C-alpha positions as CSV (number, residue, x, y, z in Angstrom):
1,X,-0.1,-0.1,0.2
2,X,1.6,3.3,-0.7
3,X,0.9,6.6,1.1
4,X,-1.0,9.3,0.3
5,X,-0.3,12.9,1.2
6,X,-3.4,12.9,3.0
7,X,-3.6,9.3,4.1
8,X,-0.4,8.1,6.4
9,X,1.2,4.4,5.5
10,X,-1.1,2.4,6.7
11,X,0.2,-1.0,6.9
12,X,0.3,-1.4,10.5
13,X,-3.6,-1.0,10.8
14,X,-4.6,-3.6,7.9
15,X,-2.0,-6.2,9.2
16,X,-3.6,-6.4,12.7
17,X,-7.2,-6.4,11.1
18,X,-6.5,-8.9,8.8
19,X,-4.5,-11.0,12.2
20,X,-7.7,-10.4,14.3
21,X,-9.9,-11.2,11.6
22,X,-8.3,-14.4,10.5
23,X,-8.2,-15.3,14.3
24,X,-11.8,-14.5,15.2
25,X,-13.2,-16.5,12.1
26,X,-10.8,-20.0,13.0
27,X,-11.9,-19.6,16.5
28,X,-15.4,-19.3,15.6
29,X,-14.8,-22.7,13.1
30,X,-13.2,-24.6,15.3
31,X,-15.8,-24.4,18.3
32,X,-18.6,-24.9,15.8
33,X,-16.7,-28.1,15.0
34,X,-16.1,-28.8,18.9
35,X,-20.0,-28.8,19.2
36,X,-20.0,-31.4,15.9
37,X,-17.6,-33.9,17.5
38,X,-19.2,-33.4,20.8
39,X,-22.8,-34.2,19.5
40,X,-21.3,-36.9,17.5
41,X,-19.5,-39.1,20.6
42,X,-22.5,-38.4,22.9
43,X,-25.1,-39.9,19.7
44,X,-25.5,-43.8,18.4
45,X,-23.5,-44.2,15.4
46,X,-24.8,-44.5,12.0
47,X,-24.5,-46.9,9.1
48,X,-24.0,-43.5,6.7
49,X,-24.6,-40.0,7.9
50,X,-27.2,-37.6,6.2
51,X,-25.7,-34.6,4.8
52,X,-27.9,-32.4,5.8
53,X,-28.9,-33.6,8.9
54,X,-27.7,-31.4,12.2
55,X,-24.1,-32.1,12.1
56,X,-23.5,-31.3,8.5
57,X,-25.7,-28.4,8.3
58,X,-23.8,-27.1,11.6
59,X,-20.1,-27.7,10.0
60,X,-21.6,-25.9,7.2
61,X,-22.9,-22.8,9.5
62,X,-20.2,-22.6,11.1
63,X,-17.2,-22.3,8.6
64,X,-19.7,-19.7,6.6
65,X,-19.7,-17.9,9.6
66,X,-16.5,-17.8,10.5
67,X,-15.4,-16.5,6.9
68,X,-17.8,-13.8,7.0
69,X,-17.5,-12.8,10.8
70,X,-13.5,-12.8,10.1
71,X,-14.0,-10.8,6.7
72,X,-16.3,-8.2,8.3
73,X,-14.3,-7.9,11.6
74,X,-11.2,-7.0,9.3
75,X,-13.6,-5.0,7.3
76,X,-14.8,-2.6,10.9
77,X,-11.2,-2.6,11.9
78,X,-10.1,-1.1,8.9
79,X,-11.6,1.9,9.5
80,X,-8.7,4.2,9.3
81,X,-8.1,3.5,6.0
82,X,-10.2,5.6,3.5
83,X,-9.8,3.4,0.5
84,X,-13.1,1.1,0.0
85,X,-11.4,-0.8,-2.8
86,X,-8.5,-1.5,-0.2
87,X,-10.6,-2.4,3.0
88,X,-12.8,-4.7,0.8
89,X,-9.8,-6.4,-1.0
90,X,-8.0,-6.9,2.3
91,X,-10.9,-8.1,3.9
92,X,-12.1,-10.9,1.4
93,X,-8.1,-11.5,1.6
94,X,-8.9,-12.5,5.1
95,X,-12.1,-14.4,4.9
96,X,-10.4,-16.9,3.0
97,X,-7.4,-16.5,5.0
98,X,-9.4,-17.9,7.7
99,X,-10.4,-20.8,5.7
100,X,-6.5,-21.7,5.2
101,X,-5.7,-21.2,9.0
102,X,-9.1,-23.6,9.6
103,X,-7.1,-26.3,7.8
104,X,-5.0,-26.9,11.1
105,X,-8.4,-28.3,12.6
106,X,-8.2,-31.7,10.6
107,X,-5.1,-33.0,11.5
108,X,-5.7,-31.7,15.2
109,X,-9.0,-33.6,15.1
110,X,-8.2,-36.8,13.8
111,X,-5.0,-36.8,15.3
112,X,-5.4,-35.9,18.6
113,X,-9.4,-35.5,19.2
114,X,-12.2,-33.2,19.9
115,X,-10.0,-32.0,23.2
116,X,-7.2,-30.6,20.7
117,X,-10.0,-28.6,19.4
118,X,-11.4,-27.4,22.5
119,X,-7.4,-26.3,23.4
120,X,-7.1,-25.0,20.2
121,X,-10.0,-22.6,20.7
122,X,-8.8,-21.6,24.1
123,X,-5.5,-20.9,22.6
124,X,-7.6,-18.3,19.9
125,X,-9.5,-16.4,21.8
126,X,-6.3,-15.2,24.2
127,X,-4.6,-14.8,21.1
128,X,-7.5,-12.7,19.5
129,X,-6.9,-10.1,22.7
130,X,-3.3,-9.8,21.8
131,X,-4.2,-8.9,18.0
């Protein structure tokens, strides 16, 4: 981002907003995945799960909510940046970046179980305060 005479160089604002948005979205996605895995652990085993059953809808809703929340949080925190084009572009990148950071959930859940998902969410919440 280049600085204009009437607008100072705001890389720190953009980077902080993007970090906060990605962490917030990842915390939402990880928390919703932990809820789904807990529901699956306490329910009886079914042969083939229904793709539009409650757990499938919760995974989809949690993922979409995390992506949107990350992008919206980045947009709000980048308010000092006057360029709507830059704010919008960086907010969209933050939303997609949330998905990339959330990929960590797959090996955590597979190898360490839902306790690791809860621990990862507990790690993300203080990180949000620091960002």
